[in-house]
N, C-alpha and C positions, 0 to 999 in steps of 0.2 A: 080774708084781706090778706096779701103774701106779708109773711116777716119783714121786718127792716133789716136792710142788709147794712154791715159793718165793715168801714175800711180805716186803715190807717196808713198815714202818711209821714213819709220821715223828712225831715228839713222844713215842717211845714210852718212854720212862725213868719215867713215873709216869702217874698218873690214867688218864683214857680210853685214852689209847694204849700203856699198858701194857697193860692187859686187853683191848685188841684184840691183841697181841702173843702173851699168855697165851692167849686163846681160840683164835687160828689154829694157835699149836703143840700146844695139846691135840687139835685135828683132824688134826695128822702133819704140817702144813708145817713148813717150816725158814723160821725168821723172821728178818730183819734188824732189828736194833732200832736206829732211827734216833735220835739227839739232838745236839744241840750240845755239852752239858756231860760233859765226860771221866768225871769221877768218877761222876755219877749214871747214864751211860750201863754204864759197868763193873756199879757194884751191881746195876742192873736185868738186864745179863745174866747176872751170877753168881745172881741169885735166880731167873729163870727157867730155868737151866740144873740148878740145886739140885732144879727141880721136875721134871725130867726131859725138858725141853722141848729142842728143835733149833735155838739160836737164835746171832746173832753179831752183834757191834757194826757199827754203821755211824755214823762221825762225819758227821754233817750239820746242817749251817746253811742253813736254805733261802733264807734272804736271800744267801746268797753263790753265785757261778758257779761260781768253780774248787772251791769244798769240793763244792756239788752234782754236777760235772764228776767228780770224785773218788770221790764215793759211786758213783756210777754204773758205773766202771772199778772199785770195788771189789766189788762186786755180781756185775759179770760172772767177775771173779776168784774168787769164792765159788761162785757157783751156776752162770754161763753165760747165763741166761736170769731171766725175773721172771713170775709168773703172776698176782700181785696186788700193787697200790700200793694204800695206804691213806695219803691225804693228812691227816693229824690233827693236826699243829702248827698252832698259832694263838695269837693274842695278843688281848687285850680292849683294851689302852692304857688308859690312866690314866681312873680313875672318879673320881667326886666323891661326895658322902654321898648314900646308897640307890641307890649303882650308876646315877647320873645320869651320862651323858656330854652335857650342855647343846649343842646345835647353836649356841647363840649366843655362845658363848665359847670355840669348841674351837681346842685348841692346833694350827695346820696340820702341823706336823712329828710330833706325835704322829699324826695322821689317816694320815700318808703312812706312817709305821713300821707301822701298822696294816694298811696297803694292801701295803704290801711284803711282808709276812708271809702275811697270811691269802688275797690274791688272788696276786700276782705270783710269792710264793714256789711255790704251787699251779704254775702253769705253768712254772716254772723246772724242778722237780722230775719234773714229769708228763712233760715232752719229754726231759729227759735220758734218762728210763726208759722212752721208748715202744720205742725199738730193741731193747730186751731183753723188754720185754711183745709186741714182736710175734713172737717165737722160742716164745710158748708156745702151748698148744692152745685154751686157755680163758681168757684174759686178761680182770682185772677191775680196776676203777680206782674207789676210794670216796674222795669227799670230804666229811669231816666238818664239816658246817655247822649249822646251828640254826634250832629254829622262829621265831626273831627276824627272820631274812632272809625271813617270806612278808610280801610287799605287802600280800596279802590279808587276812591275820588282821592286821598293822600298822595297816591304814586303818581294820579295823572296831571303833566304839566299844564294841560289846557284848562284845568277847574281849580277857578279861587276858594281856597278854602281855609282862607285865614292866615296868621303867623303860625311858625314853627312853635308847638308848646309839645315840648319833649317829655315832661312830666305827665301835664295832665292828657293830651290826647293819647297815649299808650294805656293810661288806665281806663279808657272810655272803649278801646279794641277789646282790653282784657275784659270788660266787663261784659261785652258782645258774646265775646268766647263762651263765658260764663255762663250767661244765659241761654244759651244752644245747649251746653250740657246738661244744665237744669230741664229743659224744654223734652232733650233725649231721657232722661233718668224718670221723668215723669209722662212721657209718653203713654196714654191706654190709661190714664186718669182723667179726672175731669177739671184738674189744673192747667189754665194757659196761661202761658211764662212770654211777654215780649219784650223788646227793647223801644223806648219811644226817644226820640230827638224833637226838642222844643221849639229848634231855630234859634236863631240869634236875639236875644230878649233883653230888654233894658232893666237889669237889678243890678245890685252891689256889684255881684258876682263880673259883671261886664263896665262895672264903673255908670252904669246908665246911659253907654254910649251903643247901643242896638237898636235895630228899625219896629222890632217885636214887643208889644206889650207882655206881662206876665200872663194875663188872661189868656193872650192868643196861645204863647207857650203852654200853657196849660192844657189845650183842646186836645192835642191828640194820647196824651196820656190818661185822661178821661174817656176817651172814646177807647183806649186798650182795656182800661179797667171795667167797664162796661159791655165788652164784648159778648154777645151770644153764646151759647152752645155749640160745639163744634166749629167754632172761629179758628183764626190762627196762632198758631203758637211756635216759638223759637223763632220769630222773626223780628225785623228791624225797620221802624216806621217813623215818619215825618207825616206831617197834614197831608202832602200830596200822594203820599202812598210808602210802598217799600223803597229803603236806601240800599245799594249794593254794598258788600260786605267789605 
């Protein structure tokens, strides 16, 4: 019998992250449920456990160096290695009417906060977990991005890409660029890293005003987390295939 695989999902207490954890758990993975809020994390772990899944809670604030280091130590104690890291935690930042973030009136502290979570937080967590990922036979990293990250789509007047989001959208473009840099640096290793677009999903992030369910949104991340050896790396995917940069 093959050894049980270990996954860590950030922002896994609700929404897409919760469904990614549930989906990987249903495939037989032991899943670390990463979340900042202790009460919500505990509730998520209880629900997933009640569904028969093998999960454990991981206190994880992606913006805090010491917290992330402690999370890596916890995963090491719990499992000794990591096969899958899904960087799902993210924030939009304050939005105005119509979900618009007007670049001409942006609060710079808000922009910094969104970058800290959506980009620097991913780097912080990834680097903390890399020693554990290197112990895996087939390590996978998935960065949850968005189609609003695509400069090609954003710049095309014939494509409906949603409202102007001058803080959030560029952080996802930044995240995609970081994903490519990791793929270049890790070329020749067995680590595959890709960006995933879940689509427009009905969660509290979107005010539940979206056509896709969290389970549907989780599907592409789960697929990239379970890629076979020799699969793609350094790419940007949605359910239908590759998204242009």
